[in-house]
Biopython code that builds the backbone (N, CA, C, O; Angstrom):
import numpy as np
from Bio.PDB.StructureBuilder import StructureBuilder

atoms = [
    (1, "MET", "N", (110.710, 139.537, 98.433)),
    (1, "MET", "CA", (111.977, 138.872, 98.034)),
    (1, "MET", "C", (111.927, 138.239, 96.755)),
    (1, "MET", "O", (110.836, 138.132, 96.195)),
    (2, "ILE", "N", (112.848, 137.857, 96.283)),
    (2, "ILE", "CA", (113.166, 137.261, 95.124)),
    (2, "ILE", "C", (113.690, 136.006, 95.131)),
    (2, "ILE", "O", (114.911, 135.942, 94.984)),
    (3, "MET", "N", (112.962, 134.784, 95.292)),
    (3, "MET", "CA", (113.647, 133.423, 95.301)),
    (3, "MET", "C", (114.651, 132.581, 93.918)),
    (3, "MET", "O", (114.277, 132.359, 92.767)),
    (4, "ALA", "N", (115.777, 132.309, 94.460)),
    (4, "ALA", "CA", (116.739, 131.905, 93.549)),
    (4, "ALA", "C", (115.847, 131.030, 92.630)),
    (4, "ALA", "O", (114.720, 130.585, 92.849)),
    (5, "ARG", "N", (116.835, 130.869, 91.285)),
    (5, "ARG", "CA", (116.108, 129.752, 90.397)),
    (5, "ARG", "C", (116.874, 128.582, 91.057)),
    (5, "ARG", "O", (118.065, 128.566, 91.370)),
    (6, "THR", "N", (116.120, 127.783, 91.177)),
    (6, "THR", "CA", (116.521, 126.018, 91.395)),
    (6, "THR", "C", (116.833, 125.186, 90.109)),
    (6, "THR", "O", (116.278, 125.387, 89.029)),
    (7, "VAL", "N", (117.871, 124.138, 90.360)),
    (7, "VAL", "CA", (117.605, 122.975, 88.965)),
    (7, "VAL", "C", (116.089, 122.767, 87.913)),
    (7, "VAL", "O", (115.904, 122.746, 86.696)),
    (8, "ALA", "N", (114.946, 122.601, 89.472)),
    (8, "ALA", "CA", (114.173, 121.839, 89.024)),
    (8, "ALA", "C", (113.491, 123.195, 88.375)),
    (8, "ALA", "O", (112.683, 123.050, 87.459)),
    (9, "ASP", "N", (113.808, 124.456, 88.836)),
    (9, "ASP", "CA", (112.902, 125.797, 88.052)),
    (9, "ASP", "C", (113.829, 125.802, 86.500)),
    (9, "ASP", "O", (113.480, 126.612, 85.642)),
    (10, "VAL", "N", (114.565, 125.212, 86.326)),
    (10, "VAL", "CA", (114.889, 124.902, 84.973)),
    (10, "VAL", "C", (114.567, 124.425, 83.918)),
    (10, "VAL", "O", (114.362, 124.834, 82.776)),
    (11, "ILE", "N", (114.530, 122.792, 84.844)),
    (11, "ILE", "CA", (113.959, 121.358, 84.306)),
    (11, "ILE", "C", (112.179, 122.112, 83.687)),
    (11, "ILE", "O", (111.728, 122.171, 82.543)),
    (12, "VAL", "N", (111.653, 122.513, 84.837)),
    (12, "VAL", "CA", (110.151, 122.753, 84.448)),
    (12, "VAL", "C", (109.994, 123.842, 83.064)),
    (12, "VAL", "O", (109.253, 123.750, 82.085)),
    (13, "GLU", "N", (111.268, 125.157, 83.525)),
    (13, "GLU", "CA", (110.990, 126.057, 82.284)),
    (13, "GLU", "C", (111.158, 125.306, 80.861)),
    (13, "GLU", "O", (110.404, 125.574, 79.925)),
    (14, "THR", "N", (112.101, 124.433, 80.765)),
    (14, "THR", "CA", (112.546, 123.690, 80.096)),
    (14, "THR", "C", (111.314, 122.681, 79.118)),
    (14, "THR", "O", (111.248, 122.651, 77.889)),
    (15, "LEU", "N", (110.518, 121.999, 80.000)),
    (15, "LEU", "CA", (109.810, 121.446, 79.894)),
    (15, "LEU", "C", (108.832, 122.050, 79.001)),
    (15, "LEU", "O", (108.404, 121.586, 77.944)),
    (16, "VAL", "N", (108.527, 123.191, 79.595)),
    (16, "VAL", "CA", (107.296, 124.385, 79.256)),
    (16, "VAL", "C", (107.766, 124.661, 77.817)),
    (16, "VAL", "O", (106.980, 124.212, 76.984)),
    (17, "SER", "N", (108.551, 125.114, 77.448)),
    (17, "SER", "CA", (109.631, 125.583, 76.352)),
    (17, "SER", "C", (109.079, 124.676, 75.116)),
    (17, "SER", "O", (108.628, 125.107, 74.055)),
    (18, "CYS", "N", (109.223, 123.321, 75.508)),
    (18, "CYS", "CA", (108.848, 122.088, 74.485)),
    (18, "CYS", "C", (107.693, 121.754, 74.296)),
    (18, "CYS", "O", (107.376, 120.765, 73.635)),
    (19, "GLY", "N", (106.639, 122.786, 75.034)),
    (19, "GLY", "CA", (105.021, 122.643, 74.571)),
    (19, "GLY", "C", (104.675, 121.645, 75.934)),
    (19, "GLY", "O", (103.456, 121.711, 76.093)),
    (20, "VAL", "N", (104.969, 121.213, 76.436)),
    (20, "VAL", "CA", (104.400, 120.159, 77.669)),
    (20, "VAL", "C", (103.773, 121.123, 78.792)),
    (20, "VAL", "O", (104.369, 121.922, 79.515)),
    (21, "LYS", "N", (102.325, 120.805, 78.732)),
    (21, "LYS", "CA", (101.428, 121.184, 79.370)),
    (21, "LYS", "C", (100.989, 120.481, 80.604)),
    (21, "LYS", "O", (100.557, 121.161, 81.535)),
    (22, "ARG", "N", (101.067, 118.988, 80.719)),
    (22, "ARG", "CA", (101.033, 118.389, 81.816)),
    (22, "ARG", "C", (101.959, 117.556, 82.365)),
    (22, "ARG", "O", (102.248, 116.788, 81.448)),
    (23, "ILE", "N", (102.479, 117.312, 83.157)),
    (23, "ILE", "CA", (103.242, 116.034, 83.747)),
    (23, "ILE", "C", (102.464, 115.007, 84.622)),
    (23, "ILE", "O", (102.116, 115.247, 85.778)),
    (24, "TYR", "N", (102.278, 114.097, 84.108)),
    (24, "TYR", "CA", (101.981, 112.904, 85.319)),
    (24, "TYR", "C", (102.870, 112.233, 85.901)),
    (24, "TYR", "O", (103.932, 111.878, 85.391)),
    (25, "GLY", "N", (102.341, 111.916, 87.492)),
    (25, "GLY", "CA", (103.418, 111.011, 88.281)),
    (25, "GLY", "C", (102.756, 111.138, 89.647)),
    (25, "GLY", "O", (101.632, 111.507, 89.986)),
    (26, "ILE", "N", (104.089, 110.604, 90.485)),
    (26, "ILE", "CA", (103.234, 110.634, 91.781)),
    (26, "ILE", "C", (104.679, 111.130, 92.572)),
    (26, "ILE", "O", (105.815, 110.792, 92.241)),
    (27, "PRO", "N", (104.353, 111.906, 93.556)),
    (27, "PRO", "CA", (105.078, 112.757, 94.576)),
    (27, "PRO", "C", (106.389, 111.859, 95.313)),
    (27, "PRO", "O", (106.263, 110.755, 95.841)),
    (28, "GLY", "N", (106.982, 112.227, 95.257)),
    (28, "GLY", "CA", (108.221, 111.512, 96.175)),
    (28, "GLY", "C", (109.373, 111.998, 96.953)),
    (28, "GLY", "O", (109.343, 113.221, 96.816)),
    (29, "ASP", "N", (109.964, 111.809, 97.394)),
    (29, "ASP", "CA", (111.210, 112.518, 97.953)),
    (29, "ASP", "C", (112.252, 112.750, 96.970)),
    (29, "ASP", "O", (112.625, 113.918, 97.080)),
    (30, "SER", "N", (112.809, 112.205, 96.160)),
    (30, "SER", "CA", (113.753, 112.632, 94.957)),
    (30, "SER", "C", (112.915, 113.236, 93.976)),
    (30, "SER", "O", (113.520, 113.074, 92.917)),
    (31, "ILE", "N", (111.742, 113.907, 93.728)),
    (31, "ILE", "CA", (111.191, 114.858, 92.528)),
    (31, "ILE", "C", (110.521, 115.899, 93.737)),
    (31, "ILE", "O", (110.053, 116.940, 93.275)),
    (32, "ASP", "N", (110.448, 115.770, 94.873)),
    (32, "ASP", "CA", (109.679, 116.878, 94.941)),
    (32, "ASP", "C", (110.042, 118.200, 94.976)),
    (32, "ASP", "O", (109.013, 118.858, 95.129)),
    (33, "PRO", "N", (111.190, 119.039, 94.897)),
    (33, "PRO", "CA", (111.647, 119.795, 93.953)),
    (33, "PRO", "C", (111.377, 120.222, 92.757)),
    (33, "PRO", "O", (111.659, 121.355, 92.367)),
    (34, "LEU", "N", (110.643, 119.098, 91.882)),
    (34, "LEU", "CA", (110.235, 119.378, 90.859)),
    (34, "LEU", "C", (109.001, 119.502, 90.999)),
    (34, "LEU", "O", (108.577, 120.470, 90.367)),
    (35, "VAL", "N", (108.073, 118.830, 91.666)),
    (35, "VAL", "CA", (106.632, 119.072, 92.146)),
    (35, "VAL", "C", (106.427, 120.612, 93.006)),
    (35, "VAL", "O", (105.381, 121.225, 92.791)),
    (36, "ASP", "N", (107.326, 121.130, 93.855)),
    (36, "ASP", "CA", (107.069, 122.337, 93.951)),
    (36, "ASP", "C", (107.094, 123.068, 92.763)),
    (36, "ASP", "O", (106.247, 123.844, 92.321)),
    (37, "SER", "N", (108.341, 122.671, 92.225)),
    (37, "SER", "CA", (108.799, 124.315, 91.148)),
    (37, "SER", "C", (107.206, 123.879, 89.614)),
    (37, "SER", "O", (106.737, 124.680, 88.805)),
    (38, "ILE", "N", (106.921, 122.715, 89.759)),
    (38, "ILE", "CA", (105.785, 122.957, 88.843)),
    (38, "ILE", "C", (104.251, 123.697, 89.606)),
    (38, "ILE", "O", (103.439, 124.431, 89.042)),
    (39, "ARG", "N", (104.233, 123.296, 90.771)),
    (39, "ARG", "CA", (103.250, 124.020, 91.505)),
    (39, "ARG", "C", (103.211, 125.743, 91.270)),
    (39, "ARG", "O", (102.252, 126.470, 91.010)),
    (40, "ARG", "N", (104.711, 126.080, 91.480)),
    (40, "ARG", "CA", (104.887, 127.773, 91.476)),
    (40, "ARG", "C", (104.378, 128.388, 90.054)),
    (40, "ARG", "O", (104.036, 129.563, 89.920)),
    (41, "ASN", "N", (104.380, 127.081, 88.655)),
    (41, "ASN", "CA", (104.973, 127.684, 87.163)),
    (41, "ASN", "C", (103.347, 127.344, 86.895)),
    (41, "ASN", "O", (102.799, 126.243, 86.833)),
    (42, "LYS", "N", (102.867, 128.482, 86.782)),
    (42, "LYS", "CA", (100.837, 128.243, 86.117)),
    (42, "LYS", "C", (101.149, 128.260, 84.504)),
    (42, "LYS", "O", (100.317, 128.831, 83.798)),
    (43, "GLU", "N", (102.223, 127.707, 83.922)),
    (43, "GLU", "CA", (101.939, 127.310, 82.590)),
    (43, "GLU", "C", (102.270, 125.528, 82.356)),
    (43, "GLU", "O", (102.644, 124.965, 81.327)),
    (44, "ILE", "N", (102.048, 125.082, 83.382)),
    (44, "ILE", "CA", (102.225, 123.533, 83.285)),
    (44, "ILE", "C", (101.293, 123.364, 84.618)),
    (44, "ILE", "O", (100.972, 124.101, 85.550)),
    (45, "GLN", "N", (100.997, 121.887, 84.195)),
    (45, "GLN", "CA", (99.806, 121.296, 85.832)),
    (45, "GLN", "C", (100.670, 119.743, 85.867)),
    (45, "GLN", "O", (101.304, 119.067, 85.056)),
    (46, "TYR", "N", (100.324, 119.656, 87.127)),
    (46, "TYR", "CA", (101.049, 118.609, 87.608)),
    (46, "TYR", "C", (99.711, 117.442, 87.857)),
    (46, "TYR", "O", (98.853, 117.946, 88.582)),
    (47, "VAL", "N", (99.394, 116.122, 87.445)),
    (47, "VAL", "CA", (98.959, 115.045, 87.580)),
    (47, "VAL", "C", (98.992, 113.939, 88.381)),
    (47, "VAL", "O", (99.471, 112.878, 87.981)),
    (48, "GLN", "N", (98.497, 114.091, 89.552)),
    (48, "GLN", "CA", (99.319, 113.068, 90.782)),
    (48, "GLN", "C", (98.052, 112.017, 90.420)),
    (48, "GLN", "O", (96.847, 112.182, 90.611)),
    (49, "GLY", "N", (98.885, 110.691, 89.733)),
    (49, "GLY", "CA", (98.270, 109.369, 89.943)),
    (49, "GLY", "C", (98.123, 108.805, 91.137)),
    (49, "GLY", "O", (98.264, 109.413, 92.199)),
    (50, "ARG", "N", (97.732, 107.197, 90.987)),
    (50, "ARG", "CA", (98.075, 106.486, 92.173)),
    (50, "ARG", "C", (98.641, 105.350, 91.861)),
    (50, "ARG", "O", (98.509, 104.401, 92.633)),
    (51, "HIS", "N", (99.448, 105.203, 90.569)),
    (51, "HIS", "CA", (100.230, 104.232, 90.401)),
    (51, "HIS", "C", (101.232, 105.197, 89.183)),
    (51, "HIS", "O", (100.758, 105.924, 88.310)),
    (52, "GLU", "N", (102.867, 104.910, 89.472)),
    (52, "GLU", "CA", (103.913, 105.568, 88.066)),
    (52, "GLU", "C", (103.348, 104.399, 86.790)),
    (52, "GLU", "O", (103.483, 104.942, 85.694)),
    (53, "GLU", "N", (102.868, 103.220, 86.681)),
    (53, "GLU", "CA", (102.289, 102.884, 85.505)),
    (53, "GLU", "C", (101.477, 103.388, 84.806)),
    (53, "GLU", "O", (101.656, 103.388, 83.588)),
    (54, "GLY", "N", (100.411, 103.934, 85.343)),
    (54, "GLY", "CA", (99.167, 104.750, 85.051)),
    (54, "GLY", "C", (99.318, 106.127, 84.504)),
    (54, "GLY", "O", (98.636, 106.626, 83.608)),
    (55, "SER", "N", (100.725, 106.914, 85.442)),
    (55, "SER", "CA", (100.938, 107.974, 85.051)),
    (55, "SER", "C", (101.450, 107.865, 83.544)),
    (55, "SER", "O", (101.101, 108.606, 82.625)),
    (56, "ALA", "N", (102.389, 106.748, 83.464)),
    (56, "ALA", "CA", (103.028, 106.705, 82.181)),
    (56, "ALA", "C", (102.141, 106.402, 80.967)),
    (56, "ALA", "O", (102.589, 106.672, 79.853)),
    (57, "LEU", "N", (101.058, 105.924, 81.075)),
    (57, "LEU", "CA", (100.309, 105.511, 80.058)),
    (57, "LEU", "C", (98.709, 106.766, 79.986)),
    (57, "LEU", "O", (98.033, 107.076, 79.005)),
    (58, "GLU", "N", (98.611, 107.095, 81.073)),
    (58, "GLU", "CA", (98.195, 108.619, 81.121)),
    (58, "GLU", "C", (98.909, 109.684, 79.951)),
    (58, "GLU", "O", (98.324, 110.122, 78.960)),
    (59, "ALA", "N", (99.988, 109.899, 80.255)),
    (59, "ALA", "CA", (100.826, 110.666, 79.521)),
    (59, "ALA", "C", (100.864, 110.298, 78.122)),
    (59, "ALA", "O", (100.822, 111.203, 77.288)),
    (60, "THR", "N", (100.959, 108.736, 77.647)),
    (60, "THR", "CA", (101.101, 108.072, 76.717)),
    (60, "THR", "C", (99.817, 108.804, 75.981)),
    (60, "THR", "O", (99.853, 109.698, 75.136)),
    (61, "PHE", "N", (98.783, 108.212, 76.509)),
    (61, "PHE", "CA", (97.365, 108.590, 76.036)),
    (61, "PHE", "C", (97.174, 110.284, 75.681)),
    (61, "PHE", "O", (96.671, 110.597, 74.602)),
    (62, "GLU", "N", (97.456, 110.969, 76.315)),
    (62, "GLU", "CA", (97.340, 112.423, 76.004)),
    (62, "GLU", "C", (97.918, 112.505, 74.933)),
    (62, "GLU", "O", (97.328, 113.010, 73.977)),
    (63, "ALA", "N", (99.314, 112.000, 74.802)),
    (63, "ALA", "CA", (100.353, 112.494, 73.721)),
    (63, "ALA", "C", (100.012, 112.093, 72.260)),
    (63, "ALA", "O", (100.485, 112.606, 71.246)),
    (64, "ARG", "N", (98.782, 110.723, 72.359)),
    (64, "ARG", "CA", (98.772, 110.145, 71.359)),
    (64, "ARG", "C", (97.196, 110.952, 70.640)),
    (64, "ARG", "O", (96.840, 110.912, 69.462)),
    (65, "MET", "N", (96.565, 111.567, 71.684)),
    (65, "MET", "CA", (95.466, 111.996, 70.669)),
    (65, "MET", "C", (95.202, 113.641, 70.746)),
    (65, "MET", "O", (94.242, 114.379, 70.526)),
    (66, "THR", "N", (96.466, 113.793, 71.142)),
    (66, "THR", "CA", (97.058, 115.467, 71.025)),
    (66, "THR", "C", (98.112, 115.568, 70.286)),
    (66, "THR", "O", (98.271, 116.736, 69.932)),
    (67, "GLY", "N", (98.960, 114.812, 69.866)),
    (67, "GLY", "CA", (100.103, 115.157, 69.123)),
    (67, "GLY", "C", (100.986, 115.815, 69.890)),
    (67, "GLY", "O", (101.989, 116.117, 69.243)),
    (68, "MET", "N", (101.021, 116.276, 71.399)),
    (68, "MET", "CA", (101.584, 117.566, 71.890)),
    (68, "MET", "C", (102.559, 116.527, 72.918)),
    (68, "MET", "O", (102.103, 115.572, 73.547)),
    (69, "PRO", "N", (104.019, 116.976, 72.912)),
    (69, "PRO", "CA", (104.848, 116.323, 74.164)),
    (69, "PRO", "C", (103.876, 116.498, 75.334)),
    (69, "PRO", "O", (102.948, 117.295, 75.468)),
    (70, "VAL", "N", (104.435, 115.342, 76.311)),
    (70, "VAL", "CA", (103.565, 114.825, 77.671)),
    (70, "VAL", "C", (104.705, 114.819, 78.105)),
    (70, "VAL", "O", (105.744, 114.820, 77.444)),
    (71, "ALA", "N", (104.574, 114.812, 79.326)),
    (71, "ALA", "CA", (105.635, 113.921, 80.456)),
    (71, "ALA", "C", (105.589, 113.449, 81.753)),
    (71, "ALA", "O", (105.053, 114.040, 82.690)),
    (72, "CYS", "N", (106.043, 112.586, 81.795)),
    (72, "CYS", "CA", (105.457, 111.708, 83.311)),
    (72, "CYS", "C", (106.556, 111.473, 84.558)),
    (72, "CYS", "O", (107.637, 111.984, 84.267)),
    (73, "MET", "N", (106.550, 110.998, 85.525)),
    (73, "MET", "CA", (107.585, 110.986, 86.276)),
    (73, "MET", "C", (107.479, 110.271, 87.356)),
    (73, "MET", "O", (106.370, 110.294, 87.890)),
    (74, "GLY", "N", (108.711, 109.318, 88.094)),
    (74, "GLY", "CA", (108.478, 108.750, 89.238)),
    (74, "GLY", "C", (109.581, 109.002, 89.659)),
    (74, "GLY", "O", (110.550, 109.373, 88.997)),
    (75, "THR", "N", (109.490, 108.730, 91.346)),
    (75, "THR", "CA", (110.776, 108.997, 92.394)),
    (75, "THR", "C", (111.587, 107.955, 92.037)),
    (75, "THR", "O", (111.323, 107.244, 91.067)),
    (76, "SER", "N", (112.823, 107.752, 92.924)),
    (76, "SER", "CA", (114.132, 107.309, 92.162)),
    (76, "SER", "C", (113.868, 105.416, 92.581)),
    (76, "SER", "O", (113.100, 105.045, 93.468)),
    (77, "GLY", "N", (114.536, 104.653, 91.877)),
    (77, "GLY", "CA", (114.248, 103.371, 92.118)),
    (77, "GLY", "C", (113.280, 102.757, 91.346)),
    (77, "GLY", "O", (113.268, 102.855, 90.119)),
    (78, "PRO", "N", (112.134, 101.876, 92.245)),
    (78, "PRO", "CA", (110.560, 101.658, 92.167)),
    (78, "PRO", "C", (110.133, 102.270, 91.213)),
    (78, "PRO", "O", (110.037, 101.879, 90.050)),
    (79, "GLY", "N", (109.765, 103.587, 91.803)),
    (79, "GLY", "CA", (109.156, 104.525, 91.045)),
    (79, "GLY", "C", (109.464, 104.653, 89.720)),
    (79, "GLY", "O", (108.513, 104.837, 88.961)),
    (80, "SER", "N", (110.346, 104.612, 89.352)),
    (80, "SER", "CA", (111.126, 104.842, 87.618)),
    (80, "SER", "C", (110.905, 103.695, 86.918)),
    (80, "SER", "O", (110.593, 103.573, 85.733)),
    (81, "ILE", "N", (111.142, 102.636, 87.978)),
    (81, "ILE", "CA", (110.842, 101.312, 87.343)),
    (81, "ILE", "C", (109.575, 101.028, 86.558)),
    (81, "ILE", "O", (109.548, 100.738, 85.362)),
    (82, "HIS", "N", (108.354, 101.163, 87.497)),
    (82, "HIS", "CA", (107.096, 101.514, 87.309)),
    (82, "HIS", "C", (106.889, 102.025, 85.888)),
    (82, "HIS", "O", (106.287, 101.258, 85.137)),
    (83, "LEU", "N", (107.356, 103.382, 85.320)),
    (83, "LEU", "CA", (107.046, 103.916, 84.064)),
    (83, "LEU", "C", (107.147, 103.310, 82.651)),
    (83, "LEU", "O", (106.556, 103.652, 81.627)),
    (84, "LEU", "N", (108.236, 102.112, 82.893)),
    (84, "LEU", "CA", (108.585, 101.334, 81.650)),
    (84, "LEU", "C", (107.264, 100.967, 80.896)),
    (84, "LEU", "O", (107.021, 101.603, 79.871)),
    (85, "ASN", "N", (106.496, 100.119, 81.257)),
    (85, "ASN", "CA", (105.155, 99.897, 80.394)),
    (85, "ASN", "C", (104.753, 101.000, 79.475)),
    (85, "ASN", "O", (104.724, 100.988, 78.244)),
    (86, "GLY", "N", (104.389, 102.142, 80.469)),
    (86, "GLY", "CA", (103.792, 103.147, 79.818)),
    (86, "GLY", "C", (104.530, 103.556, 78.330)),
    (86, "GLY", "O", (104.182, 103.747, 77.165)),
    (87, "LEU", "N", (106.072, 103.564, 79.334)),
    (87, "LEU", "CA", (107.419, 104.505, 78.021)),
    (87, "LEU", "C", (107.186, 103.288, 76.841)),
    (87, "LEU", "O", (107.130, 103.544, 75.638)),
    (88, "TYR", "N", (107.095, 102.295, 77.257)),
    (88, "TYR", "CA", (107.346, 101.077, 76.079)),
    (88, "TYR", "C", (106.113, 101.672, 75.317)),
    (88, "TYR", "O", (106.435, 102.304, 74.310)),
    (89, "GLU", "N", (104.894, 101.611, 75.555)),
    (89, "GLU", "CA", (103.899, 102.054, 74.869)),
    (89, "GLU", "C", (103.840, 102.927, 73.923)),
    (89, "GLU", "O", (103.561, 102.875, 72.725)),
    (90, "ALA", "N", (104.297, 104.141, 75.005)),
    (90, "ALA", "CA", (104.787, 105.406, 74.041)),
    (90, "ALA", "C", (105.987, 105.266, 72.480)),
    (90, "ALA", "O", (105.906, 105.824, 71.386)),
    (91, "LYS", "N", (106.818, 104.474, 72.920)),
    (91, "LYS", "CA", (107.857, 103.979, 72.033)),
    (91, "LYS", "C", (106.880, 103.204, 70.900)),
    (91, "LYS", "O", (106.933, 103.533, 69.714)),
    (92, "LEU", "N", (106.273, 102.484, 71.228)),
    (92, "LEU", "CA", (105.473, 101.500, 69.903)),
    (92, "LEU", "C", (104.574, 102.484, 69.358)),
    (92, "LEU", "O", (104.257, 102.323, 68.179)),
    (93, "ASP", "N", (104.107, 103.454, 69.967)),
    (93, "ASP", "CA", (102.775, 104.309, 69.237)),
    (93, "ASP", "C", (103.954, 105.277, 68.701)),
    (93, "ASP", "O", (103.401, 106.086, 67.956)),
    (94, "HIS", "N", (105.046, 105.487, 68.746)),
    (94, "HIS", "CA", (105.758, 106.867, 68.383)),
    (94, "HIS", "C", (105.329, 108.024, 68.601)),
    (94, "HIS", "O", (105.441, 108.937, 67.783)),
    (95, "VAL", "N", (104.674, 108.160, 69.958)),
    (95, "VAL", "CA", (103.970, 109.721, 70.568)),
    (95, "VAL", "C", (105.282, 109.977, 71.442)),
    (95, "VAL", "O", (106.076, 109.104, 71.791)),
    (96, "PRO", "N", (105.384, 111.784, 71.822)),
    (96, "PRO", "CA", (106.105, 112.089, 72.491)),
    (96, "PRO", "C", (105.804, 112.226, 73.587)),
    (96, "PRO", "O", (104.949, 113.082, 73.817)),
    (97, "VAL", "N", (106.326, 111.511, 74.626)),
    (97, "VAL", "CA", (105.851, 111.453, 76.114)),
    (97, "VAL", "C", (107.714, 111.390, 76.247)),
    (97, "VAL", "O", (108.544, 110.958, 75.448)),
    (98, "ILE", "N", (107.874, 112.015, 77.598)),
    (98, "ILE", "CA", (109.295, 112.293, 78.464)),
    (98, "ILE", "C", (109.290, 112.006, 79.499)),
    (98, "ILE", "O", (108.225, 112.151, 80.099)),
    (99, "ALA", "N", (110.277, 111.544, 80.116)),
    (99, "ALA", "CA", (110.052, 111.040, 81.342)),
    (99, "ALA", "C", (111.655, 111.193, 82.277)),
    (99, "ALA", "O", (111.730, 110.802, 83.442)),
]
sb = StructureBuilder()
sb.init_structure("model")
sb.init_model(0)
sb.init_chain("A")
sb.init_seg("    ")
for serial, (resi, resn, name, xyz) in enumerate(atoms, 1):
    if name == "N":
        sb.init_residue(resn, " ", resi, " ")
    sb.init_atom(name, np.array(xyz, "f"), 0.0, 1.0, " ", f" {name:<3s}", serial, name[0])
structure = sb.get_structure()
């Protein structure tokens, strides 16, 4: 049985086509479909952190070291707000981090 493609699948496929190999974050209700799609896609890896700020900083560090785009994500509301410090660091360093 073939599963229908979801919006989450399209987002993950787009990230892979942009060269993203890893996504850092913390799962939550609003992003569970993305986490599930990442799990099914063998070309990208999900790295679960303990806090969204740490996940964004990890993504920034990897992008700084490799020069390749890296993604981070947080659940809606406070989870997304906690990404800001790491994203600001990425902006200051001019490194390719996608949130």
